[in-house]
N, C-alpha and C positions, 0 to 999 in steps of 0.2 A: 454486362459480366456474364452468363450462362450461369445455370443453377449449379451445373458439375464444376464449373469452372473455381466457382463463390463454395461449395463444398471442399474443393483440393485446397483453396488457399484458407483456410481454416486447419485442415489436416497439417499443410505445412507450417504453417503458422504455432500450431499445439506442440506440435515435433520439437521447434526449434527452441521453445518454450520448457518443454520437458527436459531436455540435453542441457540447457543450457543452466537450469536450477539442480541440475543434477552431479553436476560435471566435479569430479574429485581435482580438476583443478585450479578450482577458487580454492580463495584462504581460506586455512583454519576458522579463524576467527568473522566468518559471515553467519550473520542473520537473517534469516526468518519474521516477514509481519505481516499484519493485515490491514488493509487500508480500507474504512469506510466512512462514506460522507455525502451528505445532503446541501441543496440548497436550490438557484435558480438558475434556469437555462434559457440566453436568449438569443435566439435564432435568427437567421441572416439565408434566406433565399429570394433572391431579386429577384427571378421569374416569375413566383408564385405571388412576392408582396407587389410584383409591376401589375401581374391581373389582377390582384383584388383589389387594387386602386382602379382599375379601369371596373370592375365592378361597384365601386363604390364602398369600399370596406377597409378598415385597416389592415396592417398588416398583421402576420399571425403572433400572434399573443406568446407572452415569456412563457415558460413551463417550470416545470421543475425536472431536477436533473438528481439523478443515486451515482454515484461511482464506487467502485468496490475494486482495491488493486490486493493482490499477495506476488511479495516481492521477495529478494533475497538481496543483500548487500554486501559487499565486497572490497576490496580493496582500503582492508580498516574503517570500513563503513564511509567512505569518501565517493561511493559510486552504487547505483543499486538496477537492478532491473527487475521491472515490473510485467506482471499479466493484467489487464486493467480492463477492466468492461462497464460500458455508461449506459445507464437506459433514461430516458428523457420524456416525458410526458406533456404534451399541450392538452390546454382548454380546445372544448370545440368551437367550430365556428361554421357558418355557411358560407361553400363554396357553388356560385351562381351565376353563370356563364350563357352565351346562347345555345348552348351545346349538352351544357351540365350545371346538373342541380342534384347536392347532397350537401349531408353536415359531414364535415370534416372531423376527425379525429386524429391530430398527427402524433407521431410515436418515433422514436427513432432511438436503437441501440446501436453501441460501436465497440468492437473485440480489438484491442490493442495490444502491442509489446511495446516497453517504454524503456527505455535507457534514462537514468536521474543521474544527475550529478550534485555530490550531498555538500557543500560548501565548509561549515562549521558542524561536522560529526559529534564532535566531542563538548556541543554546546549543549543548555539548560534550557535557557531564556527565550530564545534566538534563533533556529538552525535554518538557512535560507536553503531553497535547493530549484532546482532548474532541471527541465527533462524534455527529450522528445520521441516520438512514436510515429509508428504504422500500425496499417492492421485495416480493419473491413467493417463496415458500415451499414445499416438499412436503416431506409427512412420509408414508412407508412401513414399514407395523406388519408384512405379511405378504410374504414371496419371493412375487413376479409381480405382487401388489396391495396392498388394504389401504389406499389412499392419501388422505390430507387432504391439501387444497390451500388454501390461504388468503392472504392480506395478509398481511404483518407490518413491524411496525418493528424499531429497532437504536438503541440508545444503546450509546456504545463511551468508555470511556477507555482513555489508553496512555499508557509512558513511553520513552520510547528516549533514546539513548547513542550516541554515536559511537563506533567501532571504526577508521573508514579514512575521507576523505573522503567514500569513496562508497556508506558502509559503515552501519547503524547496528542495532544490537541493540535490539528493540522486545518489552518485556511489554505483553500489551494485555487487558482484561476487559469483556466482552463480552456486553450482555442483549439475547437476543431474544427478541419477543413477537409472537403472529400475531391480527390485529384481528377473526378470524370463526371460530365455531365449527362446525368444519363434522363429517358423517361418515366414519371409516377405510371409503369403499366405492371397488368398481371391478368392473365387470363381470369374470365368470370369475376370480375370486380361486381362486388353488392352495391347497390345505388347509384352505378353508372353502365349506361345499356352497350356501351365498348372496351374492349381491352386495354383502353386506358384513359388517364383525366384530360381533357379537352382543353384549351384555351377557349378563349373567344373568339379567335379566327378557326377556330375547328381543328386545329393542329395538336399533335400530343403537347402536353407540358414537358417542359426538361427545365432540369435546374443543378444545383451542385448546392447538396448541406454544409451551411458552416452555422458554428455556436459558440458562443463564450458561455461560460458554464463557471461559477461562481460557488464552492461548496465547504460547508466548515462540518470537520471529522473528524474520530480518532484513528490514530497509528498504534497497534496493538505488537508488541514488539514479541514473536514467539521464543520460546526456548530455545539453544543453538543446538543440533547434532551433538553430539555425544561422541569425541573420535574415541575406539577405542587402542 
């Protein structure tokens, strides 16, 4: 996806979310919320892991995952619409093929629109929910470049438990998967002689980012808009 296409995708996603969040068609009992969670991210990049195995190295290590969602409930809190951002940071590991050698510092950032079904919205101790979303993700492998950008899909399950009238404790499990196979490439990569990360055969390294994230956090219910 070209830079112009990525930019347009983000603009369209932002416009759709803004229109949905501000729509007067949503019920008057809608509530806004902010959710913040942190935990572990377990990446699954098959081609990269296969290449590391050829180099006699282990798979990409698990990392740290941060998720932030701004949302609005609807239909008496049975459904919610969320703008979701996730950042995943992974420990440094060595990438050493015949053609490339550099310290890899993998990072992943995703921007999603998520629809969620809340099964027990009036509960206090146990409030399960399931959601699905779509958006755009960017994975960087090398400092200053080595970028893999692709459309991504998301499925998520969460359990909330009220600890105050406006605060829930949240345990969330999320699976994110890219829908496109792309090269780790970007002009003028740092630490890499070419404009793409090369595998042991001398070909540009292509992959699809997938990750299982488990995060513990809090949901803050914001004061609903006062109807005049």
